[in-house]
C-alpha positions as CSV (number, residue, x, y, z in Angstrom):
1,X,-0.1,0.1,-0.3
2,X,1.3,3.5,-0.9
3,X,2.5,5.8,1.8
4,X,-0.2,8.4,0.9
5,X,-3.2,6.1,2.2
6,X,-1.7,5.9,5.6
7,X,-2.8,8.6,8.1
8,X,-0.8,11.0,8.9
9,X,-0.6,9.7,12.6
10,X,0.4,6.5,11.2
11,X,3.4,7.3,10.2
12,X,6.9,6.5,12.3
13,X,9.2,8.9,12.5
14,X,13.0,7.0,11.2
15,X,15.3,7.4,14.1
16,X,18.5,9.1,13.5
17,X,21.5,6.6,14.3
18,X,24.6,8.5,14.8
19,X,27.3,6.8,12.9
20,X,30.3,5.2,14.4
21,X,34.2,6.4,14.5
22,X,35.0,7.5,11.4
23,X,37.0,5.0,9.0
24,X,38.1,6.6,5.8
25,X,37.7,4.8,2.9
26,X,40.7,2.2,2.0
27,X,41.7,2.3,5.2
28,X,41.7,-1.6,7.1
29,X,39.9,-1.3,10.5
30,X,42.7,-2.3,12.5
31,X,41.8,-3.4,16.0
32,X,43.4,-5.1,19.2
33,X,41.9,-8.4,20.8
34,X,40.7,-6.1,23.8
35,X,38.8,-3.7,21.5
36,X,37.2,-6.5,19.4
37,X,36.2,-8.3,22.9
38,X,34.9,-4.8,23.8
39,X,32.6,-4.6,20.5
40,X,31.5,-7.7,20.7
41,X,30.0,-7.1,24.7
42,X,28.3,-4.3,23.2
43,X,26.7,-6.2,21.0
44,X,25.4,-8.5,23.5
45,X,24.1,-5.2,25.3
46,X,22.6,-3.7,22.5
47,X,20.8,-7.7,22.1
48,X,19.7,-7.5,25.7
49,X,18.1,-4.1,25.4
50,X,16.3,-4.8,22.2
51,X,15.1,-7.8,23.9
52,X,14.0,-5.7,26.9
53,X,12.2,-3.0,25.0
54,X,9.1,-1.9,27.2
55,X,7.3,1.0,25.8
56,X,3.8,2.3,26.5
57,X,2.5,1.9,22.7
58,X,3.0,-0.4,19.9
59,X,4.2,2.3,18.2
60,X,7.1,3.2,20.4
61,X,8.1,-0.1,21.1
62,X,8.7,-0.7,17.5
63,X,10.6,2.4,17.1
64,X,13.3,1.6,19.8
65,X,13.6,-1.8,18.6
66,X,14.4,-0.5,14.8
67,X,16.6,2.3,16.8
68,X,18.5,-0.6,18.5
69,X,18.5,-2.6,15.3
70,X,20.2,-0.1,13.8
71,X,23.0,0.3,16.3
72,X,23.3,-3.1,16.0
73,X,23.5,-3.4,12.2
74,X,26.5,-0.3,12.0
75,X,28.1,-2.9,14.9
76,X,28.1,-6.3,12.6
77,X,29.1,-4.2,9.7
78,X,32.5,-2.8,11.8
79,X,33.1,-6.2,13.3
80,X,33.0,-8.1,9.8
81,X,35.5,-5.8,8.6
82,X,37.9,-6.0,11.9
83,X,41.7,-6.9,11.7
84,X,42.4,-8.1,15.1
85,X,46.8,-7.0,15.2
86,X,48.5,-9.3,17.4
87,X,50.7,-6.9,19.7
88,X,52.9,-10.1,19.9
89,X,54.2,-9.4,16.7
90,X,54.6,-5.4,16.8
91,X,58.6,-4.7,16.9
92,X,58.9,-4.0,20.6
93,X,61.8,-1.0,20.1
94,X,59.1,1.2,17.8
95,X,56.0,2.7,18.2
96,X,53.4,0.4,16.1
97,X,49.7,-0.3,16.9
98,X,48.7,-1.3,19.8
99,X,51.7,0.5,21.3
100,X,51.5,2.6,24.8
101,X,54.1,5.3,24.1
102,X,55.0,7.4,27.2
103,X,55.5,11.1,26.4
104,X,57.1,14.1,27.5
105,X,55.4,17.0,25.3
106,X,57.3,20.3,24.8
107,X,58.6,21.7,27.7
108,X,56.3,19.9,30.4
109,X,57.9,17.8,33.1
110,X,55.1,15.6,33.3
111,X,54.8,12.4,31.2
112,X,52.0,11.5,29.6
113,X,51.2,7.7,28.2
114,X,49.2,6.9,24.8
115,X,47.9,3.9,23.6
116,X,47.4,3.5,19.9
117,X,44.4,1.6,19.1
118,X,41.4,1.1,16.6
119,X,39.2,3.9,16.2
120,X,36.3,2.1,17.7
121,X,38.4,1.4,20.4
122,X,39.7,5.5,20.7
123,X,38.8,7.3,24.3
124,X,41.0,9.9,25.2
125,X,39.7,9.5,28.7
126,X,41.0,6.3,28.6
127,X,44.6,7.2,27.3
128,X,43.4,5.3,23.8
129,X,44.0,7.3,20.4
130,X,43.1,5.9,17.3
131,X,45.9,5.1,14.9
132,X,44.7,7.5,12.1
133,X,44.7,10.2,14.7
134,X,47.4,13.3,13.7
135,X,49.1,12.2,16.9
136,X,49.3,8.7,16.3
137,X,50.3,9.3,12.5
138,X,53.5,11.5,13.7
139,X,54.7,9.1,16.1
140,X,54.4,5.4,14.3
141,X,57.6,4.3,13.8
142,X,59.6,6.3,16.5
143,X,61.9,4.6,19.4
144,X,62.6,5.8,22.8
145,X,64.7,8.7,22.8
146,X,63.3,10.1,19.0
147,X,61.1,13.2,18.9
148,X,58.1,13.7,16.7
149,X,56.6,16.8,15.8
150,X,53.2,17.9,15.6
151,X,52.6,21.0,13.5
152,X,49.8,23.2,14.7
153,X,48.3,26.6,13.3
154,X,50.1,28.3,15.8
155,X,53.0,26.8,17.3
156,X,55.0,23.1,16.7
157,X,54.2,20.6,19.6
158,X,57.1,18.3,20.0
159,X,56.6,14.6,21.7
160,X,59.8,12.7,22.9
161,X,59.5,9.1,23.5
162,X,60.9,7.9,27.0
163,X,59.5,4.4,26.9
164,X,57.3,1.9,24.8
165,X,55.4,-1.3,26.3
166,X,53.4,-3.4,24.5
């Protein structure tokens, strides 16, 4: 039946599902094994949420269920293209995917550590940065004692590698 013959009140609003973290075209979706576990846990949480949906009307329940299903679909797409990187295979003397780099930034005496992870695992609050971020890009391949320079609009920020861990 054409939507033209449906009462206006019966038309459902299509829920907006925010996209997952951006992964540029042609870039492999690298992920740590921990990151994959987090994605699988997220999927199970969404499935549980979907089965627990209880809204006042059938339409509200259908909208909520469709929203969760759309999130599951986006998550499954990301899981399907994920390539787990074995951190044991990474060179221990260089910053590569999965490394936690302890850095001295500029003239600061305070050291900061960041782990280079996949786009879905990145969380600056947990000191995890995406491998496609500008900071990660300048750090990859560096060794202890080497410096990387990030050119910002008004300054150059120098990152000195103090320690590398996997």
